[in-house]
N, C-alpha and C positions, 0 to 999 in steps of 0.2 A: 518404339510404339508406332503402329500403322496410322495412315492418314484417317482411316475410318474410326479408329479408337480415339485419336486426337479430336475428331469432330464430335464424337459422342461425349467425351470428357468436357469439351468446351460448352456444348449445348446443355449438359447436365449442370455445370457450374452456373451458367447464365440463368437457367430456369430456376434453380434454387435461390440464387441471389435476388432474382426478380421477385420471387414470392416473399422473400424475407423483408425486402424494403419496398413494399408496394407503395406506389405514389411517387417513386423516384425514377421509374422507368429504366432501371439499370439493365434490364433484360434486352433493351433495344440497342445497347452500346456494344461495340466490338469487345472481344474477350481480352482486353488490355488492362492490366492492373492500374496503370496511371489514370486511364479514362474512368475506370470503375470508381476509383477513389474520388475523382472530381465530381462524380454524380451523387456522392453522399451529402447530406444536409450540412449546413454550416453549424458550428457549435454555438450554443450548448445543445447537447442531445437530450432527449426526453428521459424522465424518471417516472416510475409508476406513481399514479396519483394517490394510491393507498399506502405507499411506502413499502418497506421490506421488513421481514421478521428478523429482529436482531439475533435472538437465540437460535432460530432455525439456521441462519447463515453462519453462526459461530460453529455449530456442529457440522454443517456442510463443508466448511473450510477445513476442519480437522480431517474429515473423511476424504475429501478431495486430495489433500496433501499426501495422505497415506496410500491412495489408490491411483489417481489419474493425473494429478498436477504436482509432482514432487518439486519442491523448491519454493522459497518464500515469495519472491516476486511473481513467479509463474502462478502459484496457487491463489495468492491474494487477488491478482488482476482477473484471472479467469473465473474465480468464484463470483466476484462482483459482476463481471460482464454477463455471465450466464444468468445470474439471478435477476438482473435488471431486464435482460431480454425475455426471460420466461414470464416475468410479471407483466411486462408490456403486452405480450401475446395473450396472457390470461385476461387482461383488461380490454382486449380487442382493439389495441392501438392501431391507427391507420398506417403508421410508419414505425419501423423498428430497425434503425441502422446498426444496433448492437450485434445483430446476427451476422454481419459481414466482416467483423474484425478478425484478422488472422489468428488462429490458435497459436499460442506460444509467443505472442508478441513481446512479453516482458520476461522471457526466460533469462535474458542477459543480467537481470537484476539480482539473481540468486547469489547469496554469499557477499552481499554488499557490492554488487556489480562485478561479476566474473571472479568472485572470491577475493576481491581486493579489500573488503572490509570497510567500504565507504558507507553511504546511507543504507540502512537496512532495506533489503529487497521488499519486505512487506509494506513499508512506507512508500517505497518507490512505486510499486504496483498500485497501491490504493490511491495515491495522489494523482497518478496518471488517469485513473478512472474519474476522479473528482474533476480533473481538468476538462475531460470530455463533457462533463455535466455543467461546466462553468462555475464550479464551486470550490476550486482550489484555494482561492483567497478567503472565502467565507468560512471554510471548515478545515482546510489543510493544516494551518498552524496549530489548531486545537488537537489534531491527531498527533503531530510531532511533539507537542507538549505532553500529551498523555503518555506517549511511548517513553519519554525521557523522565517523567516524574512519578509514574505509577509503579507499584510492585507487580512485576510481570515474570512469568505468566500468572494470570489470575487463577483462582480456584473455581471458576465458573463451570468447568467441565468435570470437576471431581464428583464421582458418584454416577456419572453417565457411562453406559456401556456402548462403545462404538460398534457399528455393524461389523460382524465377523469376529468380534472380540469375545473372550470367554469370561471376562471379569470387568467390573467398572473401573474407571480411571481413579487413581489415588493422587494425593497431593505430591508435588515436587517442589524443590527450592524456588524461591522467587527473589528477585533483586530489583533495585531501582538503578537504571542505567545512567541517568543524568546526561544522556547523549542519544541522538538518533543514529549514531554510527554503529554499524554492525561490529566492527573491531572492538569498540569499548563495551557495547551491550553484551556480546557473546563472551568476551574475555572476563568481564566483571562477574557474569553469572557462573562461568566455569570455575573461577577461583573460589567463589562463595560456596559452590556445590562440592568442591574438592575433587573435580574430575577434569581430565583433559578435554579439549574441544572435539576430539575424535570419539569421545564416549557416546554410546547410544542414548544415554540420558540427556545429553546436550541436544541431540537430534529431536528427541521428544519435546524438549523445552521449546525449540524453534517451531515445531508444529503447533504447539499450544499458543505460542506468541502470534503466529499467523492468524489463528482463530480469534484471538483478542483484538488484533488490528482490524480484521474484517468486521467483527461485531461493533467495535467503536466507530468505524467508518460509516456503517449503516445507521447507527444511532445518531451520529452528527448530521448525516445527509437527510434523515427523516425529519430532524428538528428544523433544518434549514428550508427544506421544501414545504414544510407545513407552515412556514412563515415565522418561525422562531429565530432567535439570534444566538450565536455562540460567542461567549465573552472573548474580547481581544486579548492577545498574549501580553503579559507583563513580565518583566524580569523579576524573578523571585528574590526575596530578601537576602538569600545566601550569596548572591553575586550582583545585586542591583547596583551597588556602588561601583564595582569594576566595570560593568556594562555601560552605565551612564557616563563615566569618566572617559573611557576609551572609545566611545562613539561620538564624543563631542566634536563638532566641526573644527578642523585644524589641529586636533590632538595628535601628537607623535610620542609614543607609538599608538596607532589606532588599530581597530580590529573590525573584521567583517563577520557577522554571524550572530546567533542568539543562543548558542550552547553555553553550558556551565563553564565559566572560565577556569575554575579551580580543578577541573578534571585533567587539564593539561599544564596549567601554570601554577607555580608556587609564588606566594607573596613573600616579600623580603622586608626587613625593617626599614630600609632606605627606599621604599617603593615609590616615593614621590619624585625621585630624580629621573631625568631623562637619559636613557641608555644611548650610547653613541654607536656601539658596535652593531653592524648590520642593520642600522636604522631602528634598533630596539632599545 
């Protein structure tokens, strides 16, 4: 690329970024990514005063996943980031830092982080956005609990015809994952649906799951920013005894986390004794 082209690219970037975050004078800084990042406002970032439309964003997430943001973490984060930025612009916000986040920042989260099946990418992307808003503690746990305990994907999009489609969406199998892990969530669903994880129906399931996570995230954020409160997480009756016992100070074996114990561990008749092997 010529020096002239580099100069134009740099000027174009700075002019665009300067317009997007008016009030932070990013356009006056050298075209250095680290310096540009330092010019952004401290967290938390703004959220539209009128909130966001839950059902509109549910449909937008579905369409985005199918067209421009393939992947759970990528689609969830970009759909929320764009929606917040668009809404702030529509309100005439003096500052809109959401416009300068790099596209594809959360692509790594797809498939439970690079296909490793850890935390679902949709949760990963959504809670990252919640963190930029300073709401990860206020509503993040409620999103994790919803993902783990609700029958998903929901039927909220059934009967809706997506852009470019020739027929409305029909119902597909739904399951309760009892875990925020991609591995358990996807495998449980595939087994119940009677298909391999490579089946196109499983891909459709994940697109709808992303839509549900985006919609629930917006619902929770709207409540919190409107001054409402989201109930604190409590261990459900199915494993509250396990959780309470194994998180007691000094308990061996102890555990870290809030997931359903019985998804991975079997109880045994002599459960009260202390296992010696490997500290368990």
